[in-house]
N, C-alpha and C positions, 0 to 999 in steps of 0.2 A: 498743808503747811502754809501755802500762800493765803488761803482764806482765813486761817487762824491768825496770821500776822496782820491781816487787814482789819479783822473784826476786834482784835484785842487792843488796838490802839485807838484812843479817843480822838475826836476831832478837836480843833483849836478852841471851840466853845465849851469843851468839857463833856460833850454828849457822846455816847457810844454810837458807832455806825450801826445802822439797821441792815442786816444781811439782805442782799437781793439775789434770789435764786434764779438760775437760768430758765426754769420753767415759767416764771412770771413773764419774761420777755418772749419766750418761745410761743406762747399762746397767741400773742399779738403778731409776731413776725411770720408765723405759718400762714396767716390769712392774707398777707400782703401780696399784691400782684403789681408788676411794674407799669408805670404810665409811659406811653410813647410820646417823647418830646418832639421827635422829628423822624421821618422815615429814612432820612439819610444822616448818618452820624457825623459826617464831615471828616472822619478819620480814613486814611488811605493806606493801602499796602505800599511798600517801597517799590518804585518802578525798576524792574530788572529786565526790561525788554532789550536793553543794549548789552545785556549779559556782562556786567562789571566783574572784574577778577575777584574783588573783595568788597565788602561793605562794613562800615565801622560805626559803633555807637548806636544812636537811636535808629538809624537806618537799618542796622543789623537786626534790631528787635522787631521791626515792623516788616520783615520779609515774610511773605505768604508761606505758611508751612508746606504748601504743595510745590514750592520752588525747590530746585535742586541745590540747596546750600546747607552746609553744616554750620552750626553755631558753636564757636569756640570761646572759652573763658581762659585766657592765659594765666591769670592769677586766681587762686582759690585759697581761702582760709589764711591769707597773708603770705603764701609761698607760691612758687611756680607750680602750676596745676599739672604735675606729671601723672599720667594715668595710662592705662593699657589701650584705650580707644583711639579712634582717628585723631591725629594732631596732638597726641599725648606725650610724645617724646620731648626731651629737653631741646633738641634741635628745632622741632616744629614749633614749640612754644616761643623760643627766641626769635624765630622767623615771624611769628604773629606779632610779637612785641615790636620788632623792627618795622613791620608794616604799619602798625597803629601809630607809633611815634613819628615815623617819617611822614605819614599822612597829616598828622596834627601840625608838625613843624611847617609843612608846606602850605596847607590849606587854612589853618587858623592863625599861626604866627607869621605866615607869609614870608618865610625864609627859604630860599632855594637850597637844596642839599649840597650843591657845589660850593656854597658860601659858608658852610659850617666850619671850614678850616679857620675862620675868623672868630669862632664862638667856642666857649667852654661850657660845661654843664656840671650840675651837682646831682649825684645819685644818692637818694635816701634809701637805706636798707633797714629791714627790721632789726631790733636789738638781738633777736635770736635768728641768725642768718645761716644759710647754707653756703659755705665757702666756694664750692664748685659753681653754684648758681651765680654768685656775685662775680666770680672770675669771668664766667661766660657773658654776663651782661656788660661788664666793663669792656670786654673784648669786642662785643657787638657795637657798643656806643662809639668806641674810638676807631676801630678798624673797618666797620661796615657802614654805620651811619655817617661817621666822618668828623665828629667833634675833635678839636685840637687838644683839649685837656679835660680832666675830670677830677672831682673830689668825691670820695665815698664817705658818707657819714651816717650815723644812726638816727632813726626817726625820733626817738625820745629826747636825745640831746638837742636836735634841731627844734623840736617843739618847745623846749625850755628856752632856747635862744629867742624864739618867736614871741614867747609870752613875756619876756623881760625879767624872768626870775633867775636867781643864782643857783638855787637848789630846790628840788621838788620830787615828789613821787608822781611820775608821769603815768597816767592811765589812758591808754589809747583804745577807744571802743569803736571799732569799725563795723562794716556790714557783716563780715563773716568771722572775725577774730577779735579778741581783746588781749592787749598786752600791757603788762605792768613792769615798770623799772624805776628804781630810785637813782636819780641823777644829782650829783654833787659837784659843783664847780666844773661843769662841762664833761664829767666822767660818769658813764653809766656803770654802776656797781654790778659786776657780773653775777654775783650770788643772788641778787634781788630780782633777776629777770624771770618773768613768768609769761607764758603765752597760752591763752585759753581759746579753744576752737568754737566759740559762739559769739554772736554779735547781733546787729540790728536786724538782719534778715531772719534770724531765729525768733526774734520778738514778733516779726510779721507773721511767720508760720504759726506761732502760738496764738496770736490774735485771731487768725483765720479759724483755727480749731475751736477756740472759745466762742466765736461768732456762729460757727456751725452748730455748736451745742445749744446756742440760744436761738436757733431757727433762722440763720442768715438767709434773707429772701432771695439773693442772687444765687440760685441753686446750681447753675451751670458752671460756677467758678471752679477752676482747676489750678493747682500749683504747677502743673506741667505746662500751662499756657503762659508764655512770657508777658502777654498783655494783661492777663488777670493778676500776675505778680506785681506789675506796675500799679494796678488799681489798689491792691491790698497794701502796698507800701504807702500809697497816698492816704488811705484810710488810717493807717498806723500814725502817720505824721500829723494828721488833723484831729484824731479822736483820742489817742492814748495820752495818759498823764500819770504823775506820781503825787497827786494832791489828795491827801486823806480827807479833805473837807468836801470834796465832790462826791455826793452820795445819792442813791436812788436811781430809778429808771429815767432815762432821757430819750427823746426822739431825735433822730438824725435822718438826713437824706443824702444820697450820692447818685452820681450818674455813671452809666456804662456806655462808652463810645468805642465800639470796635469796627474795623473796616467791614464793608459789605453787610452791615447790620444797622437797624434803626437805633437812634439814641434813646436810652431808657432811663427813667427816673425811679429810684427805689426809696421807699420809706423804711425805717428800721428803728427798733427800740433796743437799747442796750443799758446794762447796769454796771456791775463791778468788772465786767470783762475789760474795760478800758484801763483799769488799774492793775488787773491781774497780769495782763500780757507783759508790760515792762518790768513788773516785779519778778518775772521769771529770770531776769539777769542775776538776781540774788538767790534764786532757787532753781539752778539750771537743769535739775532733773526734770522740770516741767517741759523742757524742750523736747524730751523724748527722743533724743538722737541715738540711733542704734546702728549697728553694722560698721562703726568706725570708732577709733579712739577719740574720746572727747579731747584728750590732752595727752601729750607724750613727753618723754625725757629726751633732750637732744644729746646725741653722742658726740664724742670728740671727733675732730676731723681725721680722716684716714691719711691725710697728707697729700701732696701733689708732686708729681715727678719733676715739675718745673721749679719747685722750691725745695731743693734738697737739704738746705741748712735750716730747717724749721725746728719746732720744739721737739719733735720725735727724734731728730738727729742729735740735738743737745742731750736729750735724756739718755739715748743709747750710748753716746760717747762718754757722758758723765759716769754712767754705771761701769763702763769698762775701765776708765781711769781709776775709779774708786776701788774696783776689784784688784787692779794691779798694785795700788797703794797698800791695800790690806795684805796682799801676798808678800810684799816687801817689808811688812811690819812698820810701814811709815805712817805715823799718826799725826803728822803735821797738817795744818789747815790747808785745804785745797785752794788753788788760786781763785780769785774773785770772778774772772771772766767766764760767765756761763755756769760756773759750778756753785757759786753762792749768789743768791739774789741780792742786788745792791741795796734794796730798801730794807729787807727784813733778815738777811743773812740765813736764808733757809738752805739746809743741806740737801744733797742728792737723795739721801734716804727719805727725807720729807717729801720730795717730789715724787719719788717712786711710790711711797705709801699713798699719797693723794691720788695718783693716777690709778693705782690698784683699786682703791675704794671707788673711784669713778667707774672703773670697769665693772665692778660688782653692781653699781647703781644702773649701769647701762643695760643690764639684763632684765631689769624690772620695768613695768609700765606704770608711770606715775601720772598724776592728773595735772601736771603743769610742765611745760617745756622749761627746763633750766639748763643753761649751757654747761659744758665741761668745766672742771675746776680750773681756775686761773693758776698758771704755773707759779704765780707769786703768793698763792694762798698757803698759809701754814697748815700742817696736817691736822692740828686740833680743830681748826675752823672747818676743814673738809669733813672731819668726822661728825662734828655737831650738825653740819648741813645735811649729811646723810640721814641723821636721826630726825631732823626737822622735816625732811622730805618723806620719810617712811610713814609718818603719821597721817599723811594725806593719800597714801597708796590705796587704791580702790574706791576713793571718794571723788566727788566732783566739787570743785571750788566755786562758790558764788563770788560775785564781784567784790563785796565787802571783805570776805575772808581772804581773797587773793591779795587785796591791798594790804591787809593786816599782816599776812604771811610775808609779803615782799618787804615791808618795812622791818619786820622782825628779823630778817636776814641781814640787815645792816650791821656793820662791824661794831659800832659804839653807840652808847645811849645818846650822846650828843647828836649824832647823825639821825637817829630815830626821832628825836624831838624835832629836828628840822623838817623831817618828812611828814610828821603828823601835822605840823603847822602850815604845810604847803602841799596839798594834793591837787595836782593839775589834771583836769579831765579834758582830753582832746578827741577829735574824731566826731563822726555824726551819729554814733549809736546811742547816745544818752541825752538827746535834745528834747526831753520831755518836760512839760510844765512842772515846776517845783522839784526837778531831779536833784539839784544841788543841795537843797535843804534835806531831802530824803536820804541821800548818800551820807551827808554830814551827820545826821541823826544816828544812822546805823553804825558808822565808824566810832562815834562817841560811845555808843552803848556797848560795843564789842571790844574796844581797845583794852589792853591789859590795865588793871587797876593801878599798878605802879606808875604808869605814865599819865593817868588822869591828874595826878597831883603835880607832875612835872611840866606838862604841856599847858601853856596858858590858854591856847585856843586852837581847836582843830579847824583848819580852814580848807574848804573845798572850792577850787577856782574852776568855773566852767566856761566863762567868757572873759579871758584876760583882755583888758583894754577894749572891751566891747567888740572883740573880733569874732568872726565865725570860727568855732572850734575846729571845723573841718579843714581850715586853711592855715592853722598856726604852724604846723611842721614845715609847710612850704615857705611861709614867711621867714622862719628861722633859717632855712636853707639859703634864701636869697640874702639874708643878713650875713651869713657865714661867708658867702662869696666875696663880700665887700671888705672883710676885716683884713688889716695888714698882717696879723699873726697867722692867717691861714694861707698866705701866699706860698709858703713852703710845702703845703699839702697837695698841690696840684700834681697830677700824674699826666705827663704829656704823651702824645701819640708815639713819638719816636722812642721815648723811654719804654713805653709798654711793648712796642715792637721788639725792642732789644732784650728787655729783662723779664717781661711778662708778670706773673703773679707776685714775684719778689718785690715789685714796686709797692704793692699794697701792704706788705709787711713793713716796708720802710716809711711809707707816706701816710697810711691810714691814721686818723686822729684818735683811734681807739685800739685796744690790744687785739691785733688781727689773729 
């Protein structure tokens, strides 16, 4: 499918691309032998002779495999990396995060931990978040690391603040996950949130497989070797592109510098592999991910004993009051507080039906994480959303289809028009040459015909204000901290100590 998509599209000069088969490159690459640049590569293993308690960042990656250290990744696929192996419990992961952040605060920011009582922090969480994990992270930041206050906000909203846009369909393409959310006037629409468990590292793996098929001359390369993974990531960043006009075989060279080994120079010839690898984002079956769910449906929170008056409590008490009203034959309107939604006047029956439908959805495995129904959502919207989701069951959504599906879940045509005219791409997973034009072309070709007439221009923004797309969410977070309107969102240490997770329900800038 990828090859067909490449070969069917003409180049900008109107000429069709000439297919380059991997056999043509393999014949050349098979005969390549490395040239020795230097008998000492200059790279060194991390010095562990003083037996440090822990190592962080590049130092951790350059630890000799024969040393007695375990390598931990606290966050994986955009969530806390909970697993059954060593260091895989939530407690162990939070301890790792506390160690990493404390180390960076002291060594890089040069702030002593005892002085953090004079500082506050912003915690950016994914649009589709695990409440328990957020609670534990806030607790760790305030009570263990020792910040005096915290604001919790969503990545997509902060990315929009950082880009200076008022409304946008925010597409965050990271190393291991891709999330899509439609944000309007500082609110992330709950029904539009998708999280796909693939990203830039999967493009790197795909490129490695394609290069192997073309006779990759560095034959000792292994994905299990951290240093080889860094080399492959470098090759992806320098070679891959989404430019249909680059065609034919081209020669490249790269160096391999590993500790205790000579520095080697390799020659290599590649063709369409450099275009095929990033196109896998639009045809994610190419990633060949097996043994795990590519994507999942997020279930409603089971509640927290520290937050007894949550939406579960409201639902159960509403049902009881309604039943007693029915038994008494009382058909008057129920009081507004908690029983009717202020904005939409939704009745308890509607809430119950919406959550029953959600419970049915929770038993299926879909190809996108979509959070539980908003208590403010009318039952008709919940039902239509269930139908919209069911058509993707058993399929894998490519990047363009995920964006279209997210926009299609917006409530009104006016909102959809806004989103089509402002698609903001952030994160480091789509920083390929001509990626913006490529994505824009695919969205234009696949958007519903009814909107082609209504939308003046489909605009994809990949570098707002010429900023690095990897930093935009953090820029938005720093702006958020300075706004007068956000001063009431701070959760302070003493308040958290007294009220716990209930403070997030009161102070979070989004529906908790």
